[in-house]
C-alpha positions in Angstrom: -21.4 13.4 -19.7 -23.7 16.2 -17.8 -24.3 19.8 -17.9 -21.5 22.5 -18.6 -19.6 24.4 -15.8 -20.7 27.6 -14.5 -18.1 30.2 -15.3 -16.8 30.1 -12.1 -16.1 26.5 -11.5 -14.6 26.6 -15.1 -12.5 29.3 -13.6 -11.4 27.6 -10.6 -10.5 24.2 -12.8 -7.7 26.0 -15.1 -6.0 27.1 -12.2 -6.2 23.5 -10.9 -5.0 22.0 -14.3 -2.1 24.1 -13.9 -1.3 23.3 -10.7 -1.4 20.0 -12.0 0.7 20.4 -14.8 3.3 22.0 -12.5 3.0 19.2 -10.0 3.3 16.3 -12.8 6.7 16.1 -13.0 7.3 15.6 -9.0 4.7 12.8 -9.2 5.8 11.1 -12.2 9.4 11.4 -10.7 8.0 9.8 -7.1 6.7 7.0 -9.1 10.7 5.5 -9.6 10.1 4.4 -6.3 8.8 0.8 -6.1 6.2 1.6 -3.2 4.6 3.7 -5.7 2.2 1.2 -7.3 -1.3 1.8 -8.9 -4.5 0.1 -8.7 -6.4 -2.5 -10.6 -4.0 -3.9 -13.2 -4.0 -0.7 -15.6 -0.7 0.9 -14.5 2.5 -0.8 -14.7 3.5 -1.5 -11.0 0.3 -2.8 -10.3 0.6 -5.6 -12.5 3.0 -7.4 -10.0 1.3 -6.6 -7.1 -2.5 -8.3 -7.2 -3.2 -8.9 -3.8 -3.2 -5.3 -3.3 -4.9 -4.6 -6.8 -8.2 -2.7 -6.2 -10.8 -3.9 -9.3 -13.9 -2.3 -8.2 -15.7 0.1 -6.0 -19.7 0.2 -5.7 -21.7 2.6 -3.3 -25.8 2.7 -3.1 -28.5 2.9 -0.6 -29.3 -0.9 0.4 -32.3 -2.4 -1.4 -32.5 -5.7 1.0 -35.9 -5.7 2.4 -35.6 -3.5 5.9 -32.4 -1.9 5.3 -33.6 1.3 3.4 -32.2 3.6 6.3 -28.7 2.0 5.5 -25.9 2.6 2.3 -23.7 -0.2 1.3 -20.2 0.4 0.4 -18.1 -2.3 -1.8 -14.3 -2.5 -3.0 -12.9 -5.6 -4.5 -9.4 -6.8 -5.0 -7.6 -9.4 -6.6 -8.6 -9.5 -10.2 -9.0 -12.7 -12.9 -9.2 -15.2 -9.9 -9.2 -18.8 -12.1 -11.6 -20.4 -9.5 -9.7 -23.8 -9.5 -6.5 -21.9 -8.9 -5.2 -24.1 -5.6 -4.3 -25.1 -3.0 -4.1 -21.8 -1.2 -6.6 -20.3 -3.4 -7.0 -16.5 -2.6 -6.4 -14.6 0.2 -6.6 -11.0 1.6 -2.9 -10.3 2.1 -1.8 -10.0 5.9 1.0 -7.0 5.5 -2.0 -5.0 3.2 -4.0 -2.2 4.6 -7.1 -1.8 2.8 -9.3 1.0 3.2 -12.4 2.5 1.9 -12.9 5.9 2.7 -15.6 8.9 2.9 -15.3 12.7 2.0 -18.7 14.2 3.2 -17.4 18.5 3.3 -16.1 18.1 -0.9 -12.3 18.9 0.2 -10.8 15.5 -1.3 -10.2 14.3 2.1 -11.4 11.5 3.9 -13.6 12.3 7.1 -14.6 8.9 7.4 -12.0 5.7 6.8 -12.9 2.0 7.3 -10.1 -0.1 8.0 -9.8 -4.0 7.2 -6.7 -5.6 8.5 -5.9 -9.6 8.0 -4.7 -12.4 9.7 -4.0 -15.8 8.5 -3.6 -19.1 10.1 -2.2 -22.6 9.3 -3.6 -25.0 11.5 -1.7 -27.7 9.7 1.3 -27.1 7.7 2.4 -30.9 7.4 -0.6 -31.6 4.5 -0.6 -31.0 1.2 -4.0 -29.6 0.1 -3.5 -26.5 1.5 -6.9 -24.2 2.0 -8.8 -27.4 2.3 -6.7 -29.9 4.5 -8.5 -33.1 5.6 -7.6 -32.3 9.2 -10.9 -33.9 9.9 -12.8 -35.3 7.2 -12.6 -33.8 4.6 -15.4 -31.3 4.1 -15.7 -27.9 5.0 -19.1 -27.4 6.7 -18.5 -24.3 9.0 -16.3 -21.3 9.1 -14.9 -23.2 12.3 -14.4 -26.5 10.5 -10.9 -28.3 10.9 -10.7 -29.3 7.6 -10.7 -25.3 7.1 -6.9 -25.6 7.1 -5.7 -21.4 6.4 -8.6 -19.7 7.6 -8.2 -15.8 8.1 -9.7 -13.3 10.5 -10.1 -9.6 10.0 -10.5 -6.6 12.0 -12.4 -3.2 11.3 -11.8 -0.2 12.6 -13.4 3.1 12.1 -11.4 6.8 11.6 -13.1 9.8 12.1 -12.6 13.4 13.6 -14.1 11.6 17.1 -12.4 8.5 17.1 -8.5 10.2 16.3 -5.6 9.3 14.0 -6.1 5.6 15.5 -9.4 5.3 14.9 -12.3 3.0 16.8 -11.9 -0.8 16.5 -15.6 -1.4 15.9 -15.2 -5.5 15.1 -12.7 -8.2 15.4 -12.3 -12.0 14.9 -14.4 -12.1 12.1 -14.0 -14.8 9.7 -13.7 -14.9 6.0 -15.0 -17.9 4.2 -12.9 -20.1 2.3 -13.1 -20.1 -1.3 -15.4 -22.1 -3.6 -13.2 -24.8 -3.8 -16.1 -27.6 -5.1 -18.9 -29.5 -4.2 -17.2 -32.4 -2.3 -15.0 -29.8 -0.3 -17.2 -26.9 0.1 -20.3 -27.8 -0.3 -23.7 -25.8 0.2 -21.2 -22.8 -0.1 -23.5 -19.9 0.2 -25.5 -21.1 3.2 -22.8 -22.9 5.2 -20.1 -20.7 4.5 -20.5 -17.4 2.8 -24.0 -16.3 4.9 -22.6 -17.0 8.0 -19.4 -14.8 7.5 -22.4 -12.0 7.0 -21.4 -10.4 10.7 -23.5 -7.8 12.4 -21.9 -4.3 14.0 -22.7 -1.8 16.8 -24.9 0.4 15.4 -27.2 -2.0 12.8 -24.4 -2.2 10.2 -23.7 -5.2 8.5 -19.8 -6.5 6.9 -18.4 -9.2 5.1 -15.1 -10.0 3.4 -14.1 -13.0 1.5 -14.4 -14.5 -2.2 -17.3 -13.2 -4.4 -18.5 -14.0 -8.3 -16.5 -11.0 -10.6 -19.7 -8.7 -10.7 -18.4 -6.2 -13.1 -19.3 -7.5 -16.8 -17.2 -6.2 -20.1 -15.9 -7.1 -23.7 -12.2 -6.3 -21.9 -10.8 -7.9 -25.6 -13.2 -5.8 -27.7 -12.2 -2.9 -25.7 -8.3 -2.9 -25.9 -8.5 -4.0 -29.5 -9.1 -0.9 -30.0 -12.6 -0.9 -29.4 -12.7 -3.9 -31.9 -15.9 -4.7 -30.0 -18.5 -8.0 -31.2 -21.1 -5.6 -31.1 -21.6 -1.5 -30.4 -25.3 -2.2 -29.0 -26.3 -3.4 -26.1 -26.0 -7.2 -26.4 -24.1 -9.9 -28.7 -20.9 -9.2 -27.3 -19.3 -11.3 -25.1 -18.4 -10.6 -21.0 -14.8 -11.5 -20.5 -14.9 -11.3 -17.1 -17.5 -14.5 -16.9 -16.4 -17.2 -14.9 -14.0 -15.4 -12.7 -13.7 -14.3 -9.3 -12.5 -11.4 -6.8 -11.8 -10.9 -3.1 -14.9 -8.4 -1.9 -15.2 -6.5 1.5 -18.5 -5.1 1.8 -19.7 -2.5 4.4 -23.2 -1.6 5.4 -23.6 1.7 7.7 -26.6 3.6 8.6 -26.9 6.7 7.1 -26.5 9.3 9.7 -22.9 7.9 10.3 -21.3 8.8 6.7 -23.1 12.2 6.3 -21.2 15.7 7.5 -23.6 16.4 10.3 -24.5 13.0 11.3 -28.1 13.3 10.4 -30.1 11.9 7.8 -30.5 14.5 5.1 -34.2 16.5 5.3 -33.8 16.6 1.2 -31.6 15.7 -2.0 -30.5 19.0 -2.3 -29.0 19.8 1.2 -25.0 19.8 1.0 -25.1 17.0 3.6 -27.1 15.1 1.0 -24.0 13.9 -0.8 -20.6 11.6 0.0 -17.9 10.8 -2.1 -16.4 7.2 -2.0 -13.0 5.6 -3.2 -10.9 2.7 -2.0 -7.4 2.3 -1.6 -4.8 -0.5 -0.7 -1.3 0.5 1.1 1.8 -1.6 2.1 4.9 -0.6 4.2 7.9 1.0 2.4 10.4 -1.5 3.4 10.8 -5.5 2.7 13.8 -7.6 4.2 14.0 -10.9 2.5 16.7 -13.1 5.2 19.2 -16.0 3.2 16.7 -18.4 5.3 13.7 -16.9 3.5 12.0 -15.4 6.1 10.8 -11.7 5.8 10.2 -8.8 7.9 8.2 -5.7 6.8 8.9 -2.2 8.4 7.9 1.3 7.9 5.0 3.5 7.2 1.9 2.4 4.9 2.5 3.9 1.4 -0.8 3.8 -0.7 -0.2 1.7 -3.8 -3.7 1.3 -5.0 -6.8 3.8 -5.4 -10.1 3.6 -7.2 -13.2 5.4 -7.3 -15.0 5.4 -10.6 -14.9 2.5 -12.8 -12.6 2.8 -16.2 -11.2 6.4 -15.0 -7.4 5.4 -14.9 -7.7 2.7 -17.4 -9.2 4.9 -20.5 -8.5 8.6 -19.1 -5.1 8.7 -17.6 -2.1 8.5 -20.1 0.1 5.5 -19.3 3.1 7.7 -18.0 1.3 9.3 -14.9 -1.3 5.7 -13.9 1.5 5.2 -11.3 1.2 8.5 -10.2 -2.5 8.9 -10.0 -3.1 6.2 -8.1 -0.6 7.1 -5.6 -2.9 10.4 -4.8 -5.2 11.6 -2.7 -8.2 12.9 -4.4 -6.9 16.3 -3.1 -4.2 16.1 -6.0 -6.6 15.3 -8.7 -6.0 18.4 -10.8 -3.2 16.3 -12.3 -6.0 14.3 -14.2 -8.2 17.5 -15.3 -6.3 18.2 -18.9 -7.4 14.7 -19.6 -11.0 14.5 -18.5 -11.4 18.0 -20.6 -9.6 17.1 -23.6 -10.0 13.1 -23.6 -8.0 10.4 -25.5 -10.8 8.3 -25.3 -13.2 10.5 -26.9 -11.1 10.4 -30.4 -10.4 6.8 -30.2 -14.1 6.4 -30.0 -14.6 9.0 -33.4 -12.1 7.3 -35.2 -13.0 3.6 -34.4 -17.1 4.5 -34.7 -17.3 7.4 -37.6 -18.8 9.5 -34.9 -18.9 13.4 -34.4 -17.5 13.9 -30.7 -18.4 17.4 -28.6 -15.3 20.2 -28.8 -12.7 20.4 -26.1 -13.2 21.6 -23.3 -15.7 18.7 -22.1 -17.1 20.3 -18.7 -19.7 17.8 -19.0 -17.2 15.0 -18.1 -15.7 17.1 -15.6 -18.7 17.2 -13.5 -19.5 13.6 -13.7 -15.5 12.7 -12.8 -14.5 15.7 -10.6 -17.2 17.8 -9.0 -20.2 15.9 -9.2 -23.7 17.1 -11.3 -25.5 20.4 -9.5 -29.2 20.8 -9.8 -29.8 22.1 -13.6 -32.5 22.2 -16.2 -31.9 18.9 -17.8 -32.3 16.6 -14.8 -34.5 18.6 -12.5 -34.8 20.3 -9.1 -34.1 17.3 -7.1 -30.7 15.7 -8.6 -27.7 16.2 -7.9 -24.3 14.5 -7.1 -22.6 17.5 -6.6 -19.5 17.5 -3.9 -16.5 19.8 -4.5 -14.6 23.1 -3.1 -14.2 23.9 -6.6 -11.0 21.8 -7.5 -11.0 18.2 -9.1 -11.8 15.6 -6.7 -12.4 11.6 -8.5 -14.6 9.7 -6.5 -17.6 8.0 -7.2 -20.8 10.7 -5.7 -23.7 9.0 -3.8 -26.6 11.3 -2.9 -28.1 9.2 0.0 -31.2 11.4 0.4 -32.4 9.8 -3.1 -34.6 6.3 -2.3 -33.3 3.2 -3.9 -35.5 2.8 -7.3 -38.7 0.5 -7.7 -37.6 0.0 -11.5 -34.1 -0.1 -11.6 -32.5 0.4 -15.3 -28.6 -0.6 -15.9 -28.3 2.9 -17.3 -28.8 4.6 -14.0 -29.2 8.2 -14.9 -29.5 7.3 -19.0 -32.4 5.1 -18.3 -34.0 8.2 -16.0 -33.3 6.4 -12.8 -32.2 8.2 -10.5 -30.9 5.9 -8.2 -28.3 4.7 -10.3 -24.9 5.7 -11.6 -23.4 8.0 -11.9 -25.4 8.5 -8.4 -23.2 6.2 -7.1 -22.8 2.6 -8.4 -24.9 -0.2 -7.6 -23.7 -3.9 -8.6 -25.5 -4.2 -11.8 -25.1 -1.0 -13.6 -23.9 -1.0 -16.7 -21.2 1.5 -16.0 -19.4 0.6 -19.6 -22.3 1.6 -21.7 -22.9 4.7 -19.4 -19.4 5.6 -19.9 -19.4 5.4 -23.7 -22.1 7.3 -24.8 -21.1 10.1 -22.3 -17.5 10.2 -23.3 -19.3 10.2 -26.9 -21.0 13.0 -25.6 -24.4 11.0 -26.4 -26.6 12.4 -23.7 -28.7 15.1 -22.7 -25.9 17.3 -21.8 -24.5 17.8 -25.2 -27.6 17.7 -27.4 -25.8 17.9 -31.0 -23.8 14.9 -30.6 -27.4 13.2 -28.8 -27.9 11.2 -31.7 -27.6 7.3 -32.7 -24.8 5.6 -32.9 -23.2 8.2 -30.2 -26.6 7.3 -27.6 -26.8 3.8 -28.4 -22.8 2.6 -28.0 -22.4 -0.3 -26.0 -19.7 -3.1 -25.5 -22.2 -6.0 -26.5 -23.0 -6.9 -22.8 -25.7 -6.0 -21.0 -25.6 -8.4 -17.6 -23.8 -10.1 -15.9 -23.1 -14.1 -16.0 -23.8 -14.8 -12.6 -27.3 -13.5 -10.7 -26.8 -10.4 -7.9 -27.8 -11.1 -4.5 -30.9 -9.6 -3.1 -29.4 -9.3 -0.5 -25.9 -7.8 1.6 -23.5 -8.4 0.3 -25.3 -8.0 -3.1 -22.4 -9.7 -5.3 -23.1 -13.2 -6.6 -21.8 -16.4 -5.3 -18.2 -17.3 -6.4 -17.6 -19.9 -9.2 -16.7 -23.2 -8.1 -13.1 -24.6 -8.8 -14.4 -28.0 -9.8 -17.6 -27.9 -12.2 -18.6 -29.7 -15.4 -20.7 -26.0 -16.4 -18.1 -23.5 -15.9 -17.6 -20.8 -18.6 -14.2 -20.8 -20.8 -12.0 -18.0 -20.2 -10.2 -15.7 -22.3 -6.9 -14.5 -21.3 -6.8 -10.7 -21.1 -4.3 -8.2 -20.2 -6.3 -6.0 -17.6 -8.8 -5.0 -15.1 
């Protein structure tokens, strides 16, 4: 998607491609190490490590009343949570370092990092029901209820150029809510357990960590049956992720705490208006398992999961490089440039739907995934997501000076809504339909192919199965583990 590169940027990007090709053999060899895994189940190694598996990242101007001066960043981990999966259900891993990162200078390096570390207690190891122990009277009615037998607490640390490498501890001892086990054990879940787990931060922000509904909607079964969607329009498909939950970390931050000059941008076109956002999970390099079953974990942290824009590693990066790609910092994303300039996905869509696609090089796609969109004649003089030093860096780009939309469109920019994807990503943005149309060339940036069905493609799913919240943390209430109205699950292979 998007307008053609300038000649200067094309030359730089081509140079980056050559560097990436030279580096590819190094990265592929590196993936033989077990510590180098990948993200969101699309790559071989991460399928065995769901607790570190990053599924989605969102970045948007807060839309809750009275929160206009804030940005919300959300990262999800632990996909495909069957709500009744007890007795221990789903918890963040105490041995994983979960991070949300921000680049505000365009060099692909994080300028700001928010780190989240978790600690789990078992209050009574002598009971059989795991997370819900019945230590007192059974129901868990507060975050400190003795019946919450496996509570997690967490810390939040910010690292930036002022704090140094160790960062600054901005919150500690915060509690995650239990999973939504069922009406008897976790009654009044949202009001009694989830809402009290939204904590205020210094400076006026907020933070939440815990289980939420899986807010990403897609016909996964159709996508990976070689795009055999039940419908290729907006409706008529099946939300394969309906009924599942995820674990969410959400943080709300004042705009000026994210920009390069620590001010609120004066306009949407000044350099400091755009930030880049991605999330990672890291594990220490060495685990020692002793004969008595005890373990010790040692060594430095190594990144094993990474996610910025949705669907990039699933549908752009080839299988042999998926693990390598997700071990990289965005500074190394030249390795991915050849696959964006001439994506296989477009050829699959051409074969599946009998459409004409734009020819390579797809510089329109490079802009959305790797550099951001410069000011151009199509989107007008006030819209841009450009953030780059001239080489590819893949992450979500958010222009923090573009106000939330009064009439949001699920199609974001393609729906003439400048506050939506690919300007950040809101929880309701239909990134699947947007991406399909962009890759097929069904946008104003590729006029010859901006025709039906290219510009009407979809997976048949246009909304989530659970309403989003109108307040932080925005993702909906997780599905109960014991309900008579649950959504039947299909069996899937990834996310």
